[in-house]
MILUMZA-273036 format. One record per residue: residue number from 0; chain; z, y, x of N, C-alpha, C in turn. Coordinates in steps of 0.2 Angstrom, whole numbers. Example, Ala and Ser with C-alpha at 12.3 -4.5 7.8 and 13.67 -1.06 7.14 Angstrom:
<nodes>
{node 0 'A' {39 -28 66} {39 -22 62} {39 -16 66}}
{node 1 'A' {35 -11 64} {36 -5 68} {39 0 64}}
</nodes>
This chain:
<nodes>
{node 0 'A' {135 27 5} {130 28 0} {124 24 1}}
{node 1 'A' {121 20 -4} {116 16 -3} {110 20 -4}}
{node 2 'A' {105 21 0} {99 24 -1} {93 20 -3}}
{node 3 'A' {95 13 -5} {89 9 -6} {88 9 -14}}
{node 4 'A' {81 9 -15} {79 8 -22} {76 2 -23}}
{node 5 'A' {79 -3 -27} {76 -9 -28} {79 -12 -34}}
{node 6 'A' {75 -18 -36} {77 -22 -42} {81 -28 -40}}
{node 7 'A' {84 -31 -44} {88 -38 -42} {82 -42 -39}}
{node 8 'A' {84 -45 -34} {80 -50 -30} {79 -56 -34}}
{node 9 'A' {73 -59 -35} {72 -65 -38} {72 -70 -32}}
{node 10 'A' {77 -75 -32} {77 -80 -27} {71 -85 -27}}
{node 11 'A' {69 -87 -21} {64 -91 -21} {66 -97 -16}}
{node 12 'A' {63 -103 -17} {65 -109 -12} {63 -107 -5}}
{node 13 'A' {68 -109 -1} {66 -108 7} {64 -115 9}}
{node 14 'A' {62 -114 15} {60 -120 19} {53 -119 21}}
{node 15 'A' {50 -125 23} {43 -125 27} {37 -124 22}}
{node 16 'A' {38 -126 15} {33 -125 11} {33 -118 8}}
{node 17 'A' {27 -115 6} {26 -108 3} {29 -108 -4}}
{node 18 'A' {32 -102 -5} {34 -101 -12} {31 -95 -15}}
{node 19 'A' {33 -93 -21} {29 -88 -25} {29 -81 -20}}
{node 20 'A' {35 -80 -18} {35 -73 -13} {30 -74 -7}}
{node 21 'A' {29 -79 -4} {25 -80 1} {18 -79 -1}}
{node 22 'A' {16 -82 -7} {9 -82 -9} {7 -74 -11}}
{node 23 'A' {12 -71 -14} {10 -64 -17} {10 -59 -11}}
{node 24 'A' {15 -61 -6} {15 -57 0} {8 -57 4}}
{node 25 'A' {6 -63 4} {-1 -65 7} {-6 -61 4}}
{node 26 'A' {-6 -61 -3} {-11 -58 -7} {-11 -51 -6}}
{node 27 'A' {-5 -48 -6} {-4 -40 -5} {-8 -38 2}}
{node 28 'A' {-6 -42 7} {-9 -41 14} {-16 -41 14}}
{node 29 'A' {-19 -46 11} {-27 -47 10} {-30 -41 7}}
{node 30 'A' {-27 -39 1} {-29 -33 -3} {-29 -27 2}}
{node 31 'A' {-24 -26 5} {-23 -20 9} {-29 -20 15}}
{node 32 'A' {-30 -26 18} {-35 -27 23} {-42 -25 20}}
{node 33 'A' {-43 -28 15} {-49 -28 11} {-51 -20 9}}
{node 34 'A' {-46 -17 7} {-47 -10 5} {-48 -6 12}}
{node 35 'A' {-45 -7 17} {-47 -4 24} {-54 -5 25}}
{node 36 'A' {-56 -11 25} {-63 -13 26} {-68 -9 22}}
{node 37 'A' {-66 -9 15} {-71 -5 11} {-72 2 12}}
{node 38 'A' {-66 5 15} {-67 12 17} {-71 13 23}}
{node 39 'A' {-71 8 27} {-76 8 33} {-83 8 30}}
{node 40 'A' {-84 3 26} {-91 2 23} {-93 8 20}}
{node 41 'A' {-89 11 15} {-91 17 12} {-93 22 17}}
{node 42 'A' {-89 23 23} {-91 28 27} {-98 27 31}}
{node 43 'A' {-100 21 31} {-106 18 35} {-111 17 30}}
{node 44 'A' {-111 18 24} {-116 16 19} {-122 19 21}}
{node 45 'A' {-128 16 21} {-134 19 22} {-138 23 17}}
{node 46 'A' {-135 22 11} {-138 26 5} {-133 27 0}}
{node 47 'A' {-134 32 -5} {-130 33 -10} {-128 28 -15}}
{node 48 'A' {-133 24 -16} {-132 18 -21} {-128 13 -18}}
{node 49 'A' {-128 12 -11} {-124 7 -8} {-117 10 -8}}
{node 50 'A' {-116 16 -6} {-110 19 -6} {-106 19 -13}}
{node 51 'A' {-110 20 -18} {-107 20 -25} {-104 13 -27}}
{node 52 'A' {-108 7 -24} {-106 1 -26} {-100 -1 -22}}
{node 53 'A' {-99 1 -16} {-94 0 -12} {-87 4 -14}}
{node 54 'A' {-89 10 -17} {-83 13 -20} {-81 10 -26}}
{node 55 'A' {-85 8 -30} {-83 4 -36} {-79 -2 -35}}
{node 56 'A' {-80 -6 -30} {-77 -12 -28} {-70 -10 -25}}
{node 57 'A' {-70 -4 -20} {-64 -1 -17} {-59 1 -23}}
{node 58 'A' {-61 4 -28} {-57 6 -33} {-53 0 -37}}
{node 59 'A' {-57 -5 -38} {-54 -11 -41} {-49 -14 -36}}
{node 60 'A' {-51 -15 -30} {-46 -17 -25} {-40 -13 -25}}
{node 61 'A' {-40 -7 -24} {-34 -3 -24} {-30 -3 -30}}
{node 62 'A' {-33 -4 -36} {-29 -5 -43} {-26 -12 -42}}
{node 63 'A' {-29 -17 -40} {-26 -24 -39} {-20 -23 -34}}
{node 64 'A' {-21 -20 -29} {-16 -19 -24} {-10 -16 -27}}
{node 65 'A' {-11 -11 -31} {-5 -7 -34} {-1 -12 -39}}
{node 66 'A' {-5 -16 -43} {-2 -21 -48} {2 -26 -44}}
{node 67 'A' {-1 -29 -38} {3 -34 -34} {10 -30 -31}}
{node 68 'A' {9 -24 -29} {15 -21 -26} {20 -20 -32}}
{node 69 'A' {18 -18 -38} {23 -17 -43} {26 -23 -45}}
{node 70 'A' {22 -29 -45} {25 -35 -47} {30 -37 -42}}
{node 71 'A' {29 -36 -36} {34 -38 -30} {40 -33 -31}}
{node 72 'A' {39 -27 -33} {45 -22 -33} {49 -25 -39}}
{node 73 'A' {46 -26 -45} {50 -29 -50} {54 -35 -49}}
{node 74 'A' {51 -39 -45} {54 -46 -43} {59 -45 -38}}
{node 75 'A' {61 -38 -35} {65 -37 -30} {63 -39 -23}}
{node 76 'A' {57 -40 -22} {54 -42 -15} {51 -37 -11}}
{node 77 'A' {52 -31 -14} {49 -25 -11} {55 -19 -12}}
{node 78 'A' {57 -16 -8} {62 -10 -9} {60 -4 -6}}
{node 79 'A' {62 1 -8} {61 8 -5} {67 11 -3}}
{node 80 'A' {67 16 1} {72 20 3} {72 27 0}}
{node 81 'A' {78 29 -3} {79 35 -6} {80 40 -1}}
{node 82 'A' {76 46 0} {78 51 5} {79 57 2}}
{node 83 'A' {83 61 6} {85 68 3} {78 73 4}}
{node 84 'A' {79 78 0} {73 83 0} {72 86 7}}
{node 85 'A' {77 87 11} {76 90 17} {72 86 22}}
{node 86 'A' {73 79 22} {69 75 26} {61 75 23}}
{node 87 'A' {60 75 17} {54 76 14} {51 83 16}}
{node 88 'A' {54 88 16} {52 95 18} {50 95 25}}
{node 89 'A' {54 92 30} {53 92 36} {47 88 38}}
{node 90 'A' {46 82 35} {40 78 36} {33 82 34}}
{node 91 'A' {34 85 28} {28 89 25} {26 95 30}}
{node 92 'A' {32 98 33} {30 104 38} {26 101 44}}
{node 93 'A' {29 95 46} {26 92 52} {19 90 51}}
{node 94 'A' {18 87 45} {10 85 44} {6 91 43}}
{node 95 'A' {9 97 40} {5 103 39} {3 106 46}}
{node 96 'A' {8 106 50} {7 109 57} {1 105 61}}
{node 97 'A' {2 98 60} {-3 94 63} {-10 95 61}}
{node 98 'A' {-10 96 54} {-17 97 50} {-19 104 53}}
{node 99 'A' {-15 109 53} {-17 115 56} {-20 115 63}}
{node 100 'A' {-16 111 67} {-18 110 74} {-25 107 75}}
{node 101 'A' {-27 102 70} {-33 99 70} {-39 103 68}}
{node 102 'A' {-37 108 64} {-42 113 62} {-43 119 66}}
{node 103 'A' {-39 120 71} {-39 126 75} {-45 126 80}}
</nodes>
Protein backbone atom coordinates (compact mmCIF):
# COMPACT_ATOMS: atom_id res chain seq x y z
CA UNK A 1 0.00 0.00 0.00
CA UNK A 2 1.38 3.39 -1.01
CA UNK A 3 0.93 5.97 1.76
CA UNK A 4 2.29 8.85 -0.29
CA UNK A 5 0.05 11.71 -1.38
CA UNK A 6 1.55 13.45 -4.39
CA UNK A 7 0.91 14.86 -7.82
CA UNK A 8 2.72 13.72 -10.96
CA UNK A 9 6.25 15.07 -10.79
CA UNK A 10 7.19 17.75 -13.31
CA UNK A 11 10.65 16.84 -14.54
CA UNK A 12 13.32 19.53 -14.54
CA UNK A 13 16.77 19.61 -16.13
CA UNK A 14 19.55 18.12 -14.03
CA UNK A 15 23.13 19.24 -13.86
CA UNK A 16 25.14 22.02 -12.34
CA UNK A 17 22.86 24.91 -13.30
CA UNK A 18 19.76 25.81 -11.29
CA UNK A 19 16.32 24.83 -12.54
CA UNK A 20 12.78 25.91 -11.64
CA UNK A 21 12.57 23.42 -8.78
CA UNK A 22 15.85 24.69 -7.30
CA UNK A 23 14.72 28.31 -7.45
CA UNK A 24 11.32 27.69 -5.93
CA UNK A 25 12.77 25.43 -3.22
CA UNK A 26 15.21 28.21 -2.33
CA UNK A 27 12.33 30.70 -2.24
CA UNK A 28 10.33 28.44 0.10
CA UNK A 29 13.32 28.09 2.43
CA UNK A 30 13.81 31.86 2.51
CA UNK A 31 10.14 32.48 3.26
CA UNK A 32 10.21 29.94 6.10
CA UNK A 33 13.29 31.56 7.61
CA UNK A 34 11.84 35.06 7.26
CA UNK A 35 8.62 33.90 8.96
CA UNK A 36 10.62 32.58 11.92
CA UNK A 37 12.50 35.87 12.18
CA UNK A 38 9.31 37.90 12.13
CA UNK A 39 7.89 35.80 14.98
CA UNK A 40 10.97 36.70 17.02
CA UNK A 41 10.61 40.36 16.04
CA UNK A 42 6.95 40.37 17.10
CA UNK A 43 7.86 38.84 20.45
CA UNK A 44 10.49 41.51 21.03
CA UNK A 45 8.59 44.52 19.64
CA UNK A 46 8.97 47.52 21.92
CA UNK A 47 5.47 48.90 21.34
CA UNK A 48 2.07 47.96 19.96
CA UNK A 49 2.46 49.91 16.71
CA UNK A 50 5.69 48.13 15.86
CA UNK A 51 4.18 44.79 16.83
CA UNK A 52 1.21 45.36 14.50
CA UNK A 53 3.51 46.26 11.59
CA UNK A 54 5.59 43.13 12.12
CA UNK A 55 2.40 41.09 12.35
CA UNK A 56 1.11 42.54 9.09
CA UNK A 57 4.32 41.57 7.26
CA UNK A 58 4.34 38.16 8.96
CA UNK A 59 0.84 37.39 7.67
CA UNK A 60 1.87 38.33 4.13
CA UNK A 61 4.97 36.11 4.40
CA UNK A 62 3.01 33.11 5.64
CA UNK A 63 0.48 33.57 2.85
CA UNK A 64 3.27 33.64 0.26
CA UNK A 65 4.88 30.63 1.88
CA UNK A 66 1.62 28.70 1.54
CA UNK A 67 1.25 29.70 -2.11
CA UNK A 68 4.79 28.53 -2.89
CA UNK A 69 4.22 25.24 -1.05
CA UNK A 70 0.96 24.66 -2.98
CA UNK A 71 2.72 25.35 -6.29
CA UNK A 72 5.46 22.86 -5.40
CA UNK A 73 2.84 20.28 -4.42
CA UNK A 74 0.95 20.77 -7.71
CA UNK A 75 4.22 20.30 -9.63
CA UNK A 76 4.90 17.06 -7.74
CA UNK A 77 7.98 18.48 -6.03
CA UNK A 78 6.51 18.11 -2.56
CA UNK A 79 4.69 15.02 -1.31
CA UNK A 80 2.91 14.08 1.88
CA UNK A 81 2.50 10.81 3.76
CA UNK A 82 -0.97 9.42 4.38
CA UNK A 83 -1.13 8.13 7.97
CA UNK A 84 -3.87 6.21 9.69
CA UNK A 85 -6.05 7.74 12.38
CA UNK A 86 -4.39 5.63 15.10
CA UNK A 87 -1.01 7.33 14.50
CA UNK A 88 -2.66 10.74 14.54
CA UNK A 89 -4.47 9.90 17.78
CA UNK A 90 -1.23 8.66 19.39
CA UNK A 91 0.62 11.83 18.40
CA UNK A 92 -2.24 13.99 19.68
CA UNK A 93 -2.22 12.18 23.04
CA UNK A 94 1.55 12.55 23.33
CA UNK A 95 1.41 16.30 22.60
CA UNK A 96 -1.52 16.76 25.01
CA UNK A 97 0.46 15.03 27.75
CA UNK A 98 3.53 17.18 27.08
CA UNK A 99 1.33 20.29 27.20
CA UNK A 100 -0.18 19.20 30.52
CA UNK A 101 3.29 18.50 31.91
CA UNK A 102 4.40 22.01 30.95
CA UNK A 103 1.43 23.53 32.75
CA UNK A 104 1.80 21.41 35.89
